[in-house]
C-alpha positions in Angstrom: 15.7 19.0 0.6 13.6 19.2 3.8 11.2 16.3 4.4 8.6 15.8 7.1 6.9 12.6 8.4 3.5 13.2 9.9 2.4 10.2 12.1 6.0 9.2 12.8 5.1 6.9 15.7 2.7 4.7 13.8 3.5 1.5 11.9 3.8 3.3 8.5 5.6 6.3 10.1 8.2 3.9 11.4 8.5 2.3 8.0 9.0 5.7 6.4 12.1 6.1 8.6 13.5 2.7 7.5 12.8 3.2 3.9 14.3 6.7 3.7 17.4 5.4 5.3 17.6 2.2 3.2 17.3 4.1 0.0 19.6 6.9 1.0 16.9 9.4 0.1 18.4 12.8 -0.8 17.3 14.9 2.1 19.2 17.5 4.1 16.8 17.6 7.1 14.1 15.3 8.4 11.4 16.6 10.7 9.0 14.3 12.6 5.5 15.2 13.7 2.9 13.3 15.7 0.0 13.6 18.2 0.3 15.3 21.6 0.8 11.7 23.0 3.7 11.0 20.6 5.4 14.4 21.0 8.8 14.2 22.7 9.4 10.6 21.5 12.9 10.1 20.1 13.8 8.1 17.1 17.1 7.3 15.4 17.6 8.1 11.8 21.0 7.4 10.2 22.8 7.9 13.5 20.9 11.1 14.5 18.3 11.4 17.3 15.1 13.0 16.1 12.5 14.3 18.5 8.8 14.1 17.5 7.1 17.5 17.4 3.4 17.9 18.1 1.4 18.5 14.9 -0.2 21.9 15.2 -1.8 24.5 13.0 0.8 27.2 12.2 3.9 27.7 10.1 5.9 24.6 11.0 5.7 23.4 7.3 7.0 26.7 5.9 10.3 25.3 4.8 9.2 21.7 4.1 9.5 20.4 0.5 7.8 17.1 0.9 5.5 15.8 3.7 4.9 12.1 4.0 1.7 11.8 6.0 0.2 8.7 7.7 -1.9 9.8 10.6 -5.4 8.9 9.5 -7.9 10.4 7.2 -9.3 12.8 9.8 -5.9 14.3 10.6 -5.0 14.5 6.9 -8.2 16.4 6.1 -7.8 18.8 9.1 -4.1 19.6 8.4 -3.9 19.5 4.6 -4.0 23.3 4.3 -1.5 23.8 7.1 0.9 21.3 5.5 0.6 22.6 1.9 -0.1 26.3 2.2 3.6 27.3 1.9 4.3 25.0 -1.0 5.1 21.6 0.6 3.9 18.6 -1.4 1.8 16.3 0.7 2.0 12.6 -0.1 -0.8 11.2 1.9 -1.2 7.6 2.9 -4.8 7.8 4.2 -8.0 7.5 2.4 -8.8 11.2 2.8 -8.2 12.3 -0.8 -8.0 9.1 -2.9 -11.3 9.7 -4.7 -11.0 13.5 -5.2 -10.8 14.5 -8.8 -8.2 17.1 -8.1 -5.9 14.8 -6.3 -3.8 12.2 -8.2 -3.8 8.7 -7.0 -0.3 7.3 -7.8 1.6 4.1 -8.1 4.9 5.1 -9.7 5.4 1.9 -11.8 1.9 2.5 -13.3 1.0 6.2 -13.5 3.9 8.3 -12.2 3.1 11.1 -14.7 -0.2 11.8 -12.9 1.9 13.3 -10.1 2.6 16.4 -12.3 -1.1 17.5 -12.0 -1.7 18.3 -8.4 -3.7 21.5 -8.0 -3.9 21.1 -4.2 -0.3 20.0 -3.9 -1.6 16.7 -2.6 -0.8 13.3 -4.0 -2.7 10.3 -2.6 -1.2 6.9 -1.9 -3.6 4.1 -2.8 -4.9 1.3 -0.6 -2.2 -1.3 0.0 -4.1 -4.2 -1.6 -4.7 -2.0 -4.7 -1.0 -1.0 -5.0 0.4 -4.5 -5.3 -2.3 -5.6 -7.6 -1.9 -2.8 -10.2 1.8 -3.2 -10.2 1.2 -6.8 -11.3 -1.6 -5.9 -13.7 0.3 -3.1 -15.6 2.6 -5.4 -17.6 -0.5 -7.4 -18.6 -2.3 -4.3 -19.6 0.7 -3.3 -21.8 0.3 -6.6 -23.7 -3.5 -6.5 -24.1 -6.2 -4.3 -22.6 -7.7 -5.9 -19.4 -11.5 -6.1 -19.6 -12.3 -7.7 -16.3 -10.5 -8.4 -13.0 -11.5 -10.8 -10.3 -9.4 -10.9 -7.1 -9.5 -12.6 -3.7 -7.2 -11.0 -1.1 -5.7 -12.7 1.9 -4.7 -9.7 4.1 -2.3 -9.7 7.0 -3.2 -8.5 10.5 -0.8 -5.5 10.1 -3.2 -4.1 7.4 -5.1 -3.0 10.5 -2.0 -1.2 11.9 0.2 -1.9 14.8 -2.8 -2.8 16.9 -3.7 -5.5 14.5 -0.3 -7.2 14.8 -0.4 -6.9 18.5 -3.8 -8.4 18.8 -2.9 -11.4 16.6 0.3 -12.0 18.6 -1.7 -11.8 21.9 -4.3 -14.2 20.6 -1.7 -16.7 19.4 -0.2 -16.8 22.9 -3.6 -17.0 24.5 -4.7 -19.9 22.2 -1.4 -21.7 22.9 -1.8 -21.4 26.7 -5.5 -22.3 26.7 -6.7 -18.9 27.8 -9.7 -16.9 26.8 -9.0 -15.0 23.6 -8.9 -11.2 23.6 -11.0 -9.8 20.7 -10.9 -6.0 20.2 -9.5 -4.8 16.9 -11.1 -7.5 14.6 -14.7 -8.6 14.5 -13.8 -12.1 15.6 -10.8 -14.1 16.9 -8.2 -14.0 14.1 -5.7 -16.6 15.5 -6.5 -20.1 14.0 -9.3 -18.4 11.9 -9.9 -16.3 8.8 -12.4 -13.4 8.6 -14.1 -12.6 5.3 -14.7 -9.1 6.3 -12.5 -6.0 6.0 -13.9 -2.5 6.5 -17.6 -1.7 6.6 -20.3 -3.4 4.5 -21.9 -1.2 1.9 -25.4 -1.3 0.4 -24.4 -3.7 -2.3 -23.1 -6.2 0.3 -19.5 -5.6 -0.7 -17.2 -4.2 1.9 -15.6 -0.8 1.4 -12.2 -2.5 1.2 -13.5 -4.5 -1.8 -15.0 -1.4 -3.5 -11.8 0.6 -2.9 -10.0 -1.9 -5.2 -12.6 -1.3 -7.9 -12.6 2.5 -7.6 -8.9 2.9 -7.2 -7.8 0.6 -10.0 -9.9 2.5 -12.5 -8.5 5.8 -11.4 -4.8 4.6 -11.3 -4.9 2.7 -14.5 -7.3 5.0 -16.4 -9.2 2.0 -17.3 -12.8 0.9 -17.9 -12.0 -2.6 -16.6 -14.6 -4.1 -14.3 -13.4 -5.5 -11.0 -14.9 -7.7 -8.4 -13.1 -8.4 -5.1 -13.5 -10.5 -2.0 -11.2 -9.3 0.8 -10.3 -11.7 3.7 -8.3 -11.2 6.9 -5.9 -14.0 7.6 -3.7 -14.8 10.7 -0.4 -13.6 9.1 1.5 -10.8 10.7 2.7 -9.0 7.6 2.4 -9.1 3.7 -0.8 -9.4 1.8 -1.5 -12.2 -0.7 -3.9 -12.1 -3.7 -5.3 -14.5 -6.2 -6.0 -12.6 -9.4 -7.8 -13.5 -12.6 -7.3 -11.0 -15.5 -9.4 -11.2 -18.6 -7.8 -9.5 -21.6 -9.1 -8.5 -25.1 -6.9 -11.0 -26.8 -5.6 -14.3 -25.5 -2.1 -14.2 -23.9 0.2 -17.1 -23.4 1.7 -17.9 -20.0 5.1 -17.4 -21.6 4.2 -13.9 -22.7 2.9 -12.9 -19.3 5.8 -14.4 -17.4 8.3 -12.6 -19.7 6.4 -9.3 -19.2 6.5 -9.8 -15.4 10.2 -10.6 -15.4 11.0 -7.4 -17.3 8.8 -5.1 -15.3 10.5 -2.9 -12.7 9.1 -3.6 -9.2 8.1 -7.2 -9.9 9.9 -10.5 -9.0 8.7 -13.8 -10.4 8.9 -16.9 -8.2 7.1 -19.6 -10.2 8.4 -23.2 -10.3 5.6 -25.6 -9.3 7.8 -28.6 -9.9 10.0 -27.5 -7.0 7.1 -26.0 -4.9 8.4 -22.5 -5.5 5.9 -19.6 -5.2 5.6 -16.4 -3.3 4.6 -16.5 0.4 4.2 -13.8 3.0 6.8 -15.5 5.2 9.5 -14.8 2.6 8.1 -11.5 1.1 7.8 -9.6 4.4 10.3 -6.7 4.4 11.0 -6.9 0.6 10.5 -4.0 -1.8 9.1 -5.8 -4.8 5.7 -7.3 -5.5 6.2 -11.1 -6.0 4.1 -13.1 -8.5 3.9 -16.8 -9.2 1.4 -19.7 -10.0 1.0 -18.1 -13.4 -1.3 -20.1 -15.6 -4.2 -20.0 -18.0 -7.7 -19.8 -16.6 -9.1 -23.1 -17.8 -12.6 -21.6 -18.0 -11.7 -18.7 -20.3 -9.1 -18.6 -23.1 -8.7 -14.9 -22.6 -7.9 -15.0 -18.9 -4.7 -15.4 -17.0 -4.6 -16.2 -13.3 -1.7 -15.8 -10.9 -0.8 -15.4 -7.2 0.6 -12.1 -6.0 2.2 -11.2 -2.6 3.5 -7.9 -1.4 4.6 -6.3 1.9 1.7 -4.0 2.5 3.5 -1.8 5.1 6.4 -1.4 2.7 5.4 -1.3 -0.9 1.7 -1.1 0.1 2.4 2.1 2.1 5.7 3.7 3.0 7.8 2.6 0.0 5.2 3.6 -2.6 5.0 7.1 -1.0 8.8 7.5 -1.0 9.0 6.3 -4.6 6.5 9.0 -5.5 8.8 11.5 -3.8 11.9 10.2 -5.6 10.1 10.5 -8.9 9.1 14.1 -8.2 12.8 14.9 -7.4 14.1 13.1 -10.4 11.7 14.9 -12.7 12.2 18.4 -11.3 8.8 18.6 -9.7 10.2 19.7 -6.3 
């Protein structure tokens, strides 16, 4: 098994290295690719030194079985044919192919079987905020069809990449030292603030990030459920949080939903209000699972359940999800 990482120097590329090592992924050789600026950088993987190669058009992917790509939509579109033409399966973390009918959009806990139909040998990794939400929604859907979803997200600075984390850290230091705050990556100062704006605004006054959650949830879950989202950037380094309301066809009890969560692979329940126990980014950062808590009935609707959901968006929301897709392909003889 020969695996490539494209975009090895980025935040998700670095997380790929960690996740592959943590899970003892069954590979014989790992090849790293990056931009001309990243070429020549050396990274450690399980005691071996790996040198980043410059990503170029040619036959460098001839013997690659799986390519984990996270170098941006533009690069993914430009190099997709180069990566897949000799048979490599491209698992892409960008937005380049998520809405293409001939590219499956996959969260293994929810729709792993979709990975089998990939006419272009490309599988798309969903948006991070969508991934953690659908993992939590799937056990509810298995109890009763979800008709309507409302979600408010509270997204960490690292959702904007390594530059997002760096800017938040810089701003925190500047605020603490009474200096003028540097604002570049985000629309406004994020330290000591929240920004109800992620991605560009569309004609309907929703942002693209908010509409991604609508479009992607329908594709992943093969559902007609309607979804309305408000996406907010908060001054947290890592791990996204979401408040979710799910309206089902039949009423569900808190006990039913909690039990379904507890028995669902990839979910961890932390829900003890009496002891102030609930998921928080501080404790979920670096974890594999999606964490849920504050599970309760919506007091305005007997058919709705509301809960709190936290997931590490660099790990489960990006690198881990892609690696889990690769694992599923191997386990099911698709590679």
